[in-house]
C-alpha positions as CSV (number, residue, x, y, z in Angstrom):
1,M,71.6,74.5,-11.1
2,M,71.9,71.8,-8.0
3,N,74.8,74.1,-6.3
4,L,72.6,77.3,-6.3
5,F,69.6,75.7,-5.0
6,K,71.5,74.5,-1.8
7,L,72.7,77.6,-1.4
8,S,69.5,79.1,-1.6
9,F,68.1,76.1,1.2
10,I,70.9,76.7,3.4
11,F,70.1,80.8,3.4
12,L,66.3,80.4,4.2
13,L,67.1,77.7,6.8
14,F,69.5,80.7,8.6
15,V,66.4,83.5,7.8
16,S,64.2,81.5,9.7
17,C,66.4,80.8,12.4
18,T,67.0,84.1,13.1
19,V,63.5,85.4,12.9
20,T,61.4,82.7,15.0
21,N,60.5,83.3,18.6
22,S,62.0,80.6,19.9
23,G,65.3,80.3,17.8
24,L,68.9,80.7,18.9
25,F,69.1,84.3,18.0
26,S,66.1,85.7,19.3
27,Q,67.0,84.5,22.8
28,S,71.0,86.2,22.9
29,S,69.4,89.7,21.9
30,T,66.1,91.7,21.8
31,S,64.5,93.7,19.3
32,E,63.3,97.4,19.5
33,S,60.4,96.8,17.3
34,F,59.0,93.6,19.4
35,N,55.8,94.6,20.6
36,S,52.9,92.2,23.0
37,E,51.5,91.9,19.7
38,D,54.1,89.4,18.7
39,L,53.8,86.8,21.7
40,R,53.4,83.8,21.1
41,S,50.4,81.9,22.4
42,K,51.7,79.7,25.5
43,T,53.3,83.3,26.5
44,K,50.3,85.2,26.2
45,R,48.4,82.3,27.9
46,L,50.8,81.9,31.0
47,S,51.0,85.6,31.3
48,N,47.2,85.9,31.3
49,K,46.8,83.3,34.3
50,I,49.0,85.0,36.0
51,G,47.7,88.6,35.8
52,A,44.4,87.2,36.5
53,C,45.6,86.2,40.1
54,N,47.7,89.7,40.1
55,V,49.7,88.9,42.8
56,L,53.7,88.2,43.5
57,M,54.4,85.2,45.7
58,I,57.1,85.8,47.4
59,G,58.6,84.4,51.3
60,T,60.0,81.2,52.7
61,I,57.4,78.8,51.1
62,A,57.3,80.2,47.8
63,M,60.8,79.8,47.9
64,H,60.6,76.0,48.9
65,I,57.8,75.5,46.1
66,D,60.2,77.5,43.2
67,E,62.4,75.5,44.1
68,R,61.2,72.4,44.0
69,Y,59.4,73.0,40.9
70,Q,62.6,73.5,39.4
71,N,64.0,70.2,40.6
72,E,61.1,67.9,39.6
73,L,59.9,70.1,36.4
74,L,60.7,66.5,34.6
75,N,58.4,65.2,37.0
76,P,55.6,67.9,38.0
77,I,54.7,68.5,41.8
78,D,51.1,66.8,41.8
79,F,49.6,69.9,43.6
80,S,46.9,68.0,44.4
81,G,47.8,65.3,46.5
82,E,50.2,64.3,49.7
83,R,53.5,65.0,48.0
84,V,52.5,69.1,47.8
85,R,51.7,69.2,51.6
86,D,55.5,68.6,53.2
87,L,56.1,72.6,51.6
88,Y,53.8,74.1,53.8
89,Q,55.1,73.2,56.5
90,F,57.5,76.2,56.8
91,G,54.6,78.2,57.1
92,S,53.3,80.3,60.3
93,G,49.8,78.2,60.8
94,R,47.8,81.6,60.3
95,S,44.6,80.9,62.4
96,A,41.4,82.4,61.9
97,T,41.3,83.6,65.9
98,D,44.6,85.1,65.0
99,R,44.2,88.8,67.3
100,R,47.7,90.5,64.9
101,A,45.8,93.6,63.0
102,Y,46.1,91.8,59.1
103,N,46.1,93.6,55.9
104,S,44.4,90.8,54.1
105,S,41.2,88.4,56.1
106,F,41.3,84.9,56.9
107,N,39.7,83.9,54.1
108,D,41.3,85.7,51.5
109,Y,44.9,84.6,53.1
110,N,43.5,81.0,52.9
111,A,43.0,81.6,49.0
112,L,46.4,82.7,48.2
113,Y,47.5,80.0,50.5
114,K,45.6,77.8,47.7
115,E,46.6,79.8,45.0
116,M,50.8,79.9,45.4
117,P,52.0,76.9,43.9
118,Y,50.2,77.5,40.8
119,Q,50.9,81.2,40.7
120,I,54.7,80.2,41.2
121,R,54.6,77.5,38.7
122,R,53.2,80.0,36.1
123,F,55.8,82.0,36.6
124,R,58.3,79.5,36.5
125,D,57.3,78.5,33.4
126,L,57.4,81.7,31.5
127,C,60.7,82.6,33.1
128,N,61.5,79.0,31.3
129,Y,59.7,79.0,27.7
130,A,59.3,83.0,27.0
131,T,62.3,84.6,24.8
132,Q,63.7,87.7,26.4
133,E,61.9,89.8,23.7
134,E,58.4,88.6,25.4
135,L,59.8,89.2,28.7
136,V,60.7,92.8,27.8
137,A,57.1,92.8,26.1
138,L,55.5,91.9,29.0
139,T,57.3,94.2,31.5
140,D,54.5,97.0,30.2
141,H,51.7,94.3,30.5
142,K,48.3,95.8,31.7
143,S,48.9,93.9,35.0
144,P,51.3,95.0,37.5
145,A,52.0,91.0,38.6
146,V,53.0,90.2,35.4
147,R,55.4,93.8,34.6
148,C,57.1,92.6,37.9
149,Y,57.6,88.5,37.2
150,A,58.7,89.8,34.1
151,F,61.3,92.3,35.3
152,W,62.4,89.7,37.9
153,A,62.4,86.9,35.2
154,L,65.0,88.8,32.8
155,L,66.9,89.9,36.5
156,E,67.1,86.3,36.9
157,E,69.0,86.4,33.1
158,H,71.2,89.4,34.0
159,Y,69.6,91.1,31.3
160,P,71.8,93.5,30.0
161,G,68.9,96.2,29.6
162,S,67.8,95.7,32.7
163,K,68.9,99.1,34.3
164,E,67.0,101.0,31.5
165,I,63.9,99.1,32.2
166,L,63.8,100.2,35.6
167,I,64.1,103.6,34.5
168,N,61.2,103.8,32.2
169,H,59.3,102.5,35.5
170,L,60.4,104.9,37.9
171,N,57.4,106.9,37.6
172,D,54.6,103.5,37.4
173,N,52.5,104.0,40.8
174,E,50.3,101.4,40.1
175,I,50.2,99.0,43.0
176,V,51.3,95.5,42.9
177,K,50.0,93.3,45.8
178,T,52.4,90.6,47.1
179,F,51.8,87.7,49.6
180,D,54.7,86.2,52.0
181,D,53.2,83.1,54.0
182,E,50.6,84.9,56.1
183,D,49.7,88.6,54.9
184,V,49.3,90.6,52.0
185,Y,51.1,93.8,51.3
186,Q,51.1,96.5,48.7
187,H,53.8,98.3,46.9
188,K,54.1,100.9,43.4
189,V,55.0,99.0,40.6
190,G,58.1,101.1,40.5
191,D,59.3,100.6,43.8
192,Y,58.8,97.2,43.3
193,F,61.0,97.0,40.5
194,L,64.3,99.1,42.4
195,K,63.7,96.2,45.0
196,L,64.5,93.6,43.0
197,M,67.5,95.7,41.8
198,T,68.9,96.1,44.9
199,N,68.0,93.9,47.5
200,G,68.9,90.0,48.0
201,T,65.2,89.2,48.5
202,P,63.0,88.4,47.1
203,A,64.8,87.4,43.9
204,H,68.2,85.7,45.1
205,F,71.7,85.7,42.8
206,T,69.7,88.8,40.2
207,K,71.4,91.4,38.1
208,K,71.9,93.9,40.5
209,L,72.2,97.6,40.3
210,S,76.2,98.6,41.3
211,D,76.2,101.5,44.3
212,E,77.4,104.0,42.1
213,E,74.7,103.1,39.9
214,Y,72.2,103.3,42.6
215,E,73.2,106.5,43.2
216,E,72.2,107.9,40.6
217,I,69.0,106.2,40.0
218,M,68.3,108.1,43.5
219,Q,69.4,110.9,42.9
220,S,67.4,111.0,39.3
221,I,64.3,110.7,41.1
222,I,64.8,113.2,43.5
223,A,65.5,116.2,40.8
224,D,61.8,114.4,39.4
225,E,59.5,116.3,41.3
226,S,56.8,114.5,39.8
227,N,58.1,111.2,41.1
228,A,56.0,109.6,44.1
229,L,57.6,106.5,45.3
230,S,58.0,104.8,48.8
231,S,61.4,104.6,47.7
232,K,62.1,108.0,47.0
233,E,60.8,108.9,50.4
234,E,62.7,106.3,52.4
235,Y,66.3,107.5,50.7
236,L,64.8,111.7,51.6
237,I,64.3,110.9,55.6
238,K,68.0,109.3,55.6
239,L,69.6,112.1,54.2
240,P,71.7,114.7,56.1
241,A,70.2,117.7,57.5
242,T,71.1,120.3,54.5
243,E,69.1,123.0,52.7
244,D,68.8,120.9,49.6
245,S,67.3,117.9,51.7
246,R,65.0,120.5,53.7
247,T,63.3,121.5,50.0
248,A,63.5,117.8,49.0
249,L,61.8,117.1,51.7
250,K,58.9,119.4,51.3
251,K,58.5,119.3,48.1
252,F,57.7,115.1,47.9
253,I,55.2,116.1,51.6
254,Q,53.6,118.9,49.3
255,L,53.3,115.8,46.7
256,T,52.5,112.9,48.2
257,N,51.2,113.9,51.9
258,S,54.1,111.7,53.7
259,G,53.6,111.6,57.5
260,K,57.3,109.9,57.3
261,A,58.9,112.9,55.8
262,L,57.1,115.5,57.7
263,V,58.3,114.0,60.4
264,R,62.0,114.3,59.4
265,L,61.2,117.5,58.0
266,A,59.8,118.9,61.9
267,E,63.8,117.7,62.9
268,F,64.9,120.6,60.9
269,Q,62.9,122.6,63.5
270,D,62.8,125.5,60.8
271,E,59.8,127.8,61.1
272,R,59.3,127.8,57.2
273,D,57.7,124.4,57.9
274,L,55.0,125.1,60.8
275,A,52.1,125.9,58.3
276,L,52.4,122.6,56.8
277,I,52.7,120.5,60.0
278,K,49.4,122.7,61.1
279,K,47.9,121.3,57.8
280,F,48.3,117.8,59.3
281,F,46.7,118.2,62.1
282,R,44.0,120.0,60.6
283,E,43.5,116.6,57.9
284,S,44.9,114.2,60.3
285,E,41.3,113.0,60.6
286,G,41.7,111.2,63.6
287,D,44.7,109.8,62.9
288,N,46.7,112.2,64.4
289,Y,50.5,109.6,64.6
290,Y,52.5,111.5,62.5
291,A,51.5,114.9,63.3
292,L,52.3,114.1,66.8
293,Q,55.1,112.8,65.9
294,A,56.3,116.1,64.3
295,A,55.1,118.2,66.9
296,R,57.1,116.0,69.1
297,N,60.7,116.7,67.4
298,F,59.5,120.0,66.6
299,P,58.0,121.5,69.9
300,D,56.8,124.9,69.0
301,P,54.3,126.8,71.3
302,S,52.0,127.3,67.7
303,F,51.2,123.8,67.9
304,T,49.3,124.0,71.8
305,E,46.1,124.4,70.8
306,N,45.9,121.3,68.4
307,L,47.9,119.5,71.2
308,L,45.2,120.1,74.0
309,G,42.3,119.3,71.2
310,I,43.6,116.0,70.7
311,H,44.3,115.4,74.5
312,S,40.9,116.9,75.3
313,N,39.4,113.9,72.8
314,E,41.6,111.8,74.7
315,L,39.9,112.4,78.3
316,T,36.7,111.2,76.8
317,K,37.5,107.7,75.5
318,R,36.6,105.0,77.8
319,N,37.7,102.3,75.3
320,N,39.9,102.0,71.8
321,V,42.7,104.2,73.2
322,K,45.7,103.7,71.2
323,E,48.2,104.3,73.3
324,I,51.1,105.2,71.0
325,D,49.0,108.1,70.2
326,L,49.2,109.2,74.3
327,L,52.6,107.8,74.2
328,I,54.2,110.6,71.3
329,L,51.6,113.1,72.9
330,Y,52.3,113.7,75.9
331,Q,56.2,113.9,75.1
332,A,55.2,116.7,72.9
333,L,53.0,118.5,75.2
334,V,55.6,118.6,77.9
335,Q,58.5,120.1,76.1
336,I,56.0,123.4,75.5
337,D,56.0,125.9,79.0
338,D,52.1,126.7,79.0
339,P,49.7,126.7,82.4
340,A,47.2,125.2,80.4
341,I,49.2,122.2,79.4
342,K,50.0,121.7,83.0
343,E,46.4,121.5,83.8
344,A,45.8,119.1,81.2
345,L,48.7,116.8,82.6
346,E,46.8,116.7,85.9
347,S,43.5,115.8,84.7
348,G,45.3,112.8,82.5
349,L,45.8,112.0,85.9
350,K,42.4,112.3,86.8
351,V,40.2,110.0,84.7
352,K,37.3,107.8,86.2
353,K,38.3,104.4,84.4
354,R,41.4,103.2,86.4
355,P,42.8,101.1,82.6
356,I,42.7,104.5,80.9
357,R,43.6,106.3,84.1
358,E,47.3,103.8,84.4
359,A,47.9,103.9,80.9
360,H,47.8,108.3,81.0
361,A,49.6,108.1,84.1
362,K,52.5,106.0,82.8
363,Y,52.8,107.7,79.4
364,I,53.1,111.4,81.4
365,W,55.6,109.7,84.0
366,L,57.9,108.7,80.4
367,A,57.5,111.6,79.4
368,L,59.0,114.1,82.2
369,Q,61.7,110.8,82.5
370,K,62.4,111.8,79.0
371,F,62.6,115.6,79.3
372,P,63.1,116.3,83.2
373,E,64.0,119.8,82.6
374,S,60.5,120.6,81.8
375,S,58.7,122.8,84.0
376,F,56.3,120.0,84.4
377,I,58.5,117.9,86.8
378,D,56.8,118.4,89.8
379,I,53.7,116.5,88.9
380,K,56.0,113.4,88.1
381,S,55.9,113.1,92.2
382,K,52.2,112.4,92.3
383,I,52.3,109.7,90.0
384,N,52.4,106.6,91.8
385,I,53.7,103.9,89.7
386,D,55.8,100.7,91.2
387,A,58.9,99.2,89.9
388,K,57.5,96.8,87.7
389,R,55.7,99.2,85.9
390,R,58.8,101.9,85.5
391,R,60.8,99.0,83.9
392,A,57.9,98.5,81.4
393,V,57.4,101.6,80.1
394,L,60.9,102.8,80.2
395,R,61.2,100.1,77.3
396,Y,59.8,103.0,75.1
397,I,61.9,105.9,76.1
398,E,63.5,105.6,72.8
399,Y,60.9,105.2,70.6
């Protein structure tokens, strides 16, 4: 009777170890029936705090804070005291007077900078406490930052089901924000999952896709006409010029209105794409950058009216001139042989306000330097540009 009692006790102890969330066996494998309702209270608490901030912390400072926190887990960092100050020596020192066009305001930058150590600590605590089952469940959390951090944690453990989780999120188009020492950036969650499995940063020494697996994933993304990831765009614009890649590019543009993909499509110089490029001119709403680049890559006479309309608007500007637009505009214009374009070039050299007239002149000169076979080459001799300014503007000849 006693032996039977002992056997029963041992059996119950074994069952207890296999089903408990924190037990040895639950750490080594995941259960298909596990879901977010089974999360332990501490895991829920950590993930909810991460979701409340909802930003991924990356970059040099984040890396050093993470490394130091892991090294000092037995003696946690005093985030309010002197010891944390030296962690910030790696920062850029962004100030309220910086002239660079940042994505985030200086106040938002300061708030995220102060929040960074806490968010990193929450992530690391989640990595150390949550089971693989919990992390897998959290890859479907309502917060995009929690989904990305949970996947990051699984990759650090080289979780064998990582590729399947990635595939399940390739159409996850919700935006996740990252903060990298000085500014905020936005990514689609599916893009970030793929980034974590293909790049060395921000997650070092994590499980990565092999070259063959990466190609397999990208081919499946291209085959999915509903997929709108930026990773798909980047892959498509690097493909060799074939009819298949042209077709895939055009479908992606029609789905996402991607300017980068349009610029690549224009390089094919296929008359079947003229209408799509003209559509970008009509819908640019003052931001002509990608439409102009497409016209430069495919200088078709049917774009003349669009280009001259933009040029006419540039002539009326007295401030806020986008020099990059002028650079591309004139390179598109000089490739089309039309008397109206010659008049436009000459009018650019007659703008009344001197700084703006000089901007027009140097980019007309650069365009004629880049495309010397142009029928407007005689205009080049009318432009008085000294050697110093010529050298300066020639730096952009390959742009």
